[in-house]
C-alpha positions as CSV (number, residue, x, y, z in Angstrom):
1,M,3.0,34.2,14.7
2,K,4.9,36.0,12.0
3,M,7.0,33.0,11.1
4,L,3.8,30.7,10.8
5,R,2.3,33.4,8.6
6,D,5.4,33.5,6.4
7,V,5.5,29.6,6.2
8,G,1.8,29.6,5.2
9,L,2.2,32.1,2.5
10,L,5.3,30.4,0.9
11,Y,3.7,27.0,1.5
12,R,0.6,28.2,-0.5
13,R,2.9,29.7,-3.1
14,G,4.7,26.2,-3.6
15,L,1.3,24.4,-3.9
16,I,-0.1,26.8,-6.5
17,H,3.2,26.7,-8.4
18,T,3.0,22.9,-8.7
19,L,-0.5,23.0,-10.0
20,R,0.5,25.4,-12.7
21,I,2.9,22.7,-14.0
22,P,0.5,19.6,-14.1
23,V,3.1,17.4,-15.8
24,W,4.9,17.2,-12.3
25,V,1.6,15.9,-10.9
26,V,1.2,13.3,-13.7
27,V,4.8,12.1,-13.4
28,G,4.6,12.0,-9.6
29,I,1.7,9.6,-9.7
30,S,2.5,7.6,-12.8
31,T,6.1,6.6,-11.8
32,P,5.1,4.6,-8.6
33,L,2.2,3.1,-10.5
34,L,4.6,1.8,-13.1
35,Y,6.9,0.4,-10.5
36,L,4.0,-1.5,-9.0
37,A,2.7,-2.7,-12.4
38,L,6.2,-3.7,-13.9
39,F,8.4,-4.6,-11.0
40,T,6.1,-6.3,-8.6
41,P,5.3,-9.3,-11.0
42,L,9.1,-9.9,-11.1
43,L,9.2,-10.5,-7.4
44,Q,6.4,-13.1,-7.4
45,N,9.1,-15.9,-8.2
46,L,11.3,-14.7,-5.4
47,A,8.8,-15.4,-2.8
48,G,9.9,-18.3,-0.6
49,A,13.6,-17.9,-1.8
50,P,16.4,-18.2,0.8
51,G,16.8,-14.7,2.4
52,F,13.3,-13.4,1.2
53,P,11.1,-12.4,4.0
54,P,8.1,-14.6,4.6
55,T,5.4,-12.1,3.5
56,D,3.2,-10.9,0.8
57,V,5.1,-9.5,-2.0
58,L,3.1,-6.3,-2.3
59,D,3.4,-5.9,1.5
60,L,7.2,-6.0,1.2
61,F,7.5,-3.9,-2.0
62,L,5.0,-1.0,-1.6
63,P,6.7,0.4,1.6
64,G,9.9,0.7,-0.4
65,I,8.1,2.5,-3.1
66,L,6.6,5.0,-0.6
67,A,10.1,5.6,0.7
68,L,11.3,6.2,-3.0
69,M,8.6,8.7,-3.5
70,A,9.6,10.7,-0.5
71,F,13.2,10.5,-1.5
72,G,12.5,11.5,-5.0
73,S,10.3,14.4,-4.1
74,G,12.9,15.6,-1.5
75,T,15.9,15.5,-4.0
76,G,13.8,17.4,-6.6
77,A,13.2,20.3,-4.4
78,G,16.5,21.9,-5.2
79,F,15.8,22.2,-8.8
80,A,12.9,24.5,-8.2
81,I,15.2,26.7,-6.3
82,I,17.7,26.8,-9.2
83,F,14.9,27.9,-11.5
84,E,13.9,30.7,-9.0
85,I,17.7,31.8,-8.9
86,Q,17.8,32.2,-12.5
87,A,14.5,34.0,-12.7
88,G,15.9,36.5,-10.0
89,F,13.4,35.6,-7.4
90,T,16.1,34.7,-4.9
91,E,17.7,38.1,-5.2
92,R,14.3,39.8,-4.4
93,L,14.2,37.9,-1.2
94,Q,17.3,39.9,0.1
95,V,14.9,42.7,1.0
96,S,12.2,40.4,2.2
97,P,11.4,40.5,6.0
98,A,10.3,36.8,5.8
99,S,12.1,34.5,8.1
100,R,14.9,32.4,6.4
101,F,13.6,29.3,8.2
102,A,10.2,30.1,6.6
103,L,11.9,30.4,3.1
104,L,13.0,26.9,3.6
105,M,9.9,25.4,5.1
106,G,7.4,26.7,2.5
107,P,8.8,24.5,-0.4
108,V,9.6,21.6,1.9
109,L,6.0,21.4,3.3
110,S,4.6,22.0,-0.2
111,S,6.7,18.9,-1.5
112,L,5.5,17.1,1.6
113,T,1.9,17.7,0.9
114,W,2.1,16.4,-2.6
115,T,4.0,13.3,-1.4
116,Y,1.4,12.5,1.0
117,I,-1.4,13.0,-1.6
118,F,0.4,10.6,-4.0
119,T,1.1,8.2,-1.1
120,I,-2.6,7.9,-0.2
121,M,-3.5,7.5,-4.0
122,I,-0.9,4.8,-4.4
123,V,-2.2,2.8,-1.2
124,A,-5.6,3.1,-2.4
125,V,-4.8,1.5,-5.7
126,A,-2.6,-1.2,-4.1
127,I,-5.3,-2.4,-1.6
128,P,-7.4,-4.2,-4.3
129,F,-4.4,-6.1,-5.5
130,G,-3.5,-7.5,-2.2
131,F,-1.8,-4.8,-0.1
132,H,-2.8,-5.2,3.6
133,L,-3.4,-1.8,5.1
134,H,-3.0,-1.3,8.9
135,L,-4.1,2.2,9.6
136,A,-1.9,2.8,12.7
137,G,1.1,1.5,11.1
138,M,0.4,3.6,7.9
139,L,0.2,6.8,10.1
140,V,3.4,6.2,11.8
141,S,5.0,5.4,8.4
142,L,3.8,8.7,7.1
143,V,5.7,10.4,10.0
144,L,8.9,8.6,9.0
145,L,8.4,9.4,5.3
146,G,8.0,13.1,6.1
147,L,11.2,13.1,8.0
148,L,12.9,11.5,5.1
149,L,11.5,13.9,2.7
150,M,12.6,16.9,4.9
151,V,16.1,15.7,5.2
152,F,16.7,15.3,1.4
153,A,14.6,18.4,0.5
154,S,16.6,20.6,2.9
155,F,19.9,19.0,1.7
156,S,18.8,19.5,-2.0
157,I,17.7,23.2,-1.4
158,A,21.0,24.0,0.3
159,L,23.1,22.5,-2.4
160,A,21.0,24.5,-5.0
161,L,21.7,27.8,-3.0
162,I,25.4,26.8,-2.9
163,T,26.1,25.7,-6.6
164,K,23.5,28.0,-8.3
165,E,23.7,25.8,-11.3
166,I,21.4,23.2,-12.4
167,S,24.1,20.9,-14.0
168,S,26.3,20.9,-10.9
169,L,23.1,20.2,-8.6
170,A,22.0,17.3,-11.0
171,A,25.5,15.8,-11.0
172,I,25.6,15.6,-7.2
173,M,22.0,14.4,-7.0
174,N,22.6,11.7,-9.7
175,G,25.9,10.8,-7.8
176,I,24.1,10.0,-4.5
177,N,20.9,8.7,-6.1
178,L,22.1,5.2,-7.0
179,P,24.0,4.2,-3.8
180,V,21.4,5.6,-1.5
181,L,18.6,3.6,-3.3
182,L,20.5,0.4,-3.6
183,L,21.8,0.5,0.0
184,S,18.4,1.1,1.3
185,G,16.6,-2.1,0.0
186,V,14.0,-0.1,-1.8
187,L,13.4,-2.5,-4.7
188,L,14.9,-5.7,-3.1
189,P,15.1,-6.5,0.6
190,L,18.8,-6.2,1.8
191,S,18.3,-9.7,3.5
192,L,19.1,-11.0,-0.1
193,A,22.5,-9.0,0.0
194,P,26.0,-10.1,1.1
195,T,27.2,-9.3,4.7
196,W,29.4,-6.4,3.6
197,M,26.5,-4.7,1.7
198,R,24.3,-5.0,4.7
199,A,27.0,-3.5,6.9
200,I,27.4,-0.4,4.7
201,A,23.6,0.0,4.4
202,H,23.6,1.1,8.1
203,M,25.3,4.3,7.1
204,N,22.2,5.1,5.0
205,P,19.6,6.9,6.8
206,M,16.9,5.9,4.1
207,Y,17.7,2.1,5.0
208,Y,16.2,2.7,8.4
209,V,13.1,4.2,7.1
210,V,12.5,1.4,4.5
211,E,13.1,-1.3,7.1
212,A,10.7,0.4,9.6
213,N,8.1,0.9,6.8
214,R,8.1,-2.8,6.1
215,I,7.6,-3.6,9.8
216,L,4.8,-1.0,10.1
217,A,3.1,-2.5,7.0
218,T,2.5,-5.6,8.9
219,G,0.7,-3.5,11.7
220,T,3.5,-3.8,14.2
221,I,4.3,-0.4,15.7
222,Y,6.3,-1.2,18.9
223,D,9.4,-2.8,17.2
224,A,12.9,-2.0,17.8
225,K,13.5,-1.2,14.0
226,V,10.7,1.4,14.2
227,G,12.3,3.0,17.2
228,E,15.7,3.0,15.6
229,A,14.4,4.8,12.5
230,F,12.9,7.5,14.7
231,L,16.3,7.6,16.7
232,I,18.2,8.2,13.5
233,M,15.8,10.5,11.6
234,V,14.7,13.0,14.1
235,P,18.1,14.4,15.1
236,L,19.4,14.1,11.4
237,T,16.2,16.2,10.3
238,V,17.1,18.8,12.9
239,V,20.7,19.0,11.9
240,V,20.2,19.1,8.1
241,M,17.4,21.8,8.4
242,A,19.4,23.9,10.6
243,W,22.3,23.8,8.1
244,A,20.1,24.4,5.2
245,T,18.4,27.4,7.0
246,R,22.0,28.9,7.7
247,V,22.8,28.4,4.0
248,Y,19.6,30.2,3.0
249,R,20.4,33.0,5.4
250,R,23.9,33.6,3.7
251,A,22.5,33.3,0.3
252,V,19.8,36.0,0.7
253,S,21.7,38.2,3.1
């Protein structure tokens, strides 16, 4: 019960902190909208091309953008921790009786909540423009997006606690950003990619989420790619969060 109370207090703190900086809310919702407005029209001419999946362009593109939102929210979680370190908040946690797991889960769940809010808003905007919503598939997709965010948020927070410097964290995050996104097929399906790139993509956990999301967007839940995504993401989430909790414990001990 104490752990749940600690998580709840830190989760509420994270939500309020984001509301106090409304620019993050504006950027969070405007960026995916710009992707939809400026990139989707470019895909119209690819429909029917060799290697391009035979589906509506928006049904193909939006699931990738939702994964991009979860990835971006996750990798950004560490920067908030850097600001807290610089403000001395992390040092004060050394005498806090709060569970170190709760210290990690508070900001992670806060980021997850905002991502879900933005996801619902983006899907609502996309429906009038041709996106076909399948509720069951969408609910399963939200679970996968949550796992993806928790992996990268935990990873980002742990790196922030290790580096304790915004420039170092930014360098690492920028270094992994491009290969992870390109090898996940977020913007363009990897069915258009050469064989060697498709082979490397299987080492990227985000690839499995994007592929499963596109299957779920068609309303198909019982598919091998969906099961494969859960098989990869569930144990990976447990391992990364356990590592991040251990880093947090050392950082504030």
